[in-house]
N, C-alpha and C positions, 0 to 999 in steps of 0.2 A: 566539553562533553558533547558527544554526538546526540543530535536531536532527531527523533523518529516520530512520524505521524502514522497512526494506524487507523484506517477507515473501513468499517464493516458494520452492517446493521445487526449482525448477530453478536449480542453482548458477550457470550461465552468465547467466541473467537477473539474479539477485541481484548478481553481480559487475559486470555491465554497468551496472546502475542505481547501485550503490555508486561505481563509477569516475566516472560522469557527475556525480553529486552531489559527490563528494570533490574532483574537479578544479575544481569551481566554488565551492569554499569552504564546503561544507556538511559537518556532522558526520553520519556515517551508521553505523547499526547494522543488523545483519541477523538474520533468523530464517528457518529452513528449514520451519517449519510453524506452524499456528495456536496450538497449545498452548504452544510456546516463546514466541511473540509475546505471548500473553496474559499470561504471567508477566512479560515485559519491560515491557508497558504498565502492569501493576500497580505495578512498581517504579520506572519512569522516565517523566518527562514528555517527550513528543515534540511537535514543531511540525507534522509531516506524517507520514502513514503511507501507503505504497504497497504494495498487496498483490495477489497473484494470486487469481483466482477458483477455479481448479481446483488443489486441494492434497490430499495424503493427510492422514490423522489428523483434521484438522478442515478442511472445505472453506471456501472464501471467505465464503460466506453465514453459516455457523456462526461463523466467526471474527469477522466484522463484527458480528453480534448480540452476541457476548460482549464485544468491545472497547467497544462503545457503552455497556455497563453501567458502564465505568470512566472514559471520557473523551469529550469532544466534539471532540477533535483531528480535523482534516480527514483523511478516508480516501478514497484513490482506488483503485478496484478495476481491476486489469489483466485483460483477457479477450481471447481470440482470437476467440471466437464469441459473438455476442449478438444477441438479437432485441430489438425495442422493449419487449416485455413483460419480458424479463430485466433490461434497463436500468431500467425503472420499478420492478421489484422491489428491485433493489440500492439505488435511491434511497429506497424506502419502508423499507428496513432500516437506513438511516443513512449510505449512501455519499455523499460530497461530490461525486464525479465518477467517470466510467468512462474508462479509457484503453484503446484498442484496439490489440492486437498486429497487425502490427508497428507500433511507435511510433518517433518520431524523437527525437534528443537535444533538439531545439528544443522539442518538446511537453513533454518531461519537465521541462526547466528552466523553462518557462513556468508549469507547475503550482507548482513550488517558489517561484518569484518571487511568485506570487499571495499566498503566505502568510508572506512575510518581514515 
């Protein structure tokens, strides 16, 4: 079974993504910030990581940089506001893709299906 880690400080977004993935047969774990996620990534192998760009404690860019030290797992960064330069920067830091808020269930599932 595909294992997905969802990292977001907004509980409603984490729960929404977890529900979408769970209802479609994926195993989901959640982290509310980058520090928690980093520990999880060190201890567990994931097939896909979905994470918010704007978080307290460690922002998305810092979290992305740190996670990339431990794994080459596909990482999609979720962001409400982004310029072309921001997207390029996320890719240069190791993002596999960028998902723009608001997103649809279809978009989220298409990303997961890509890595099955």
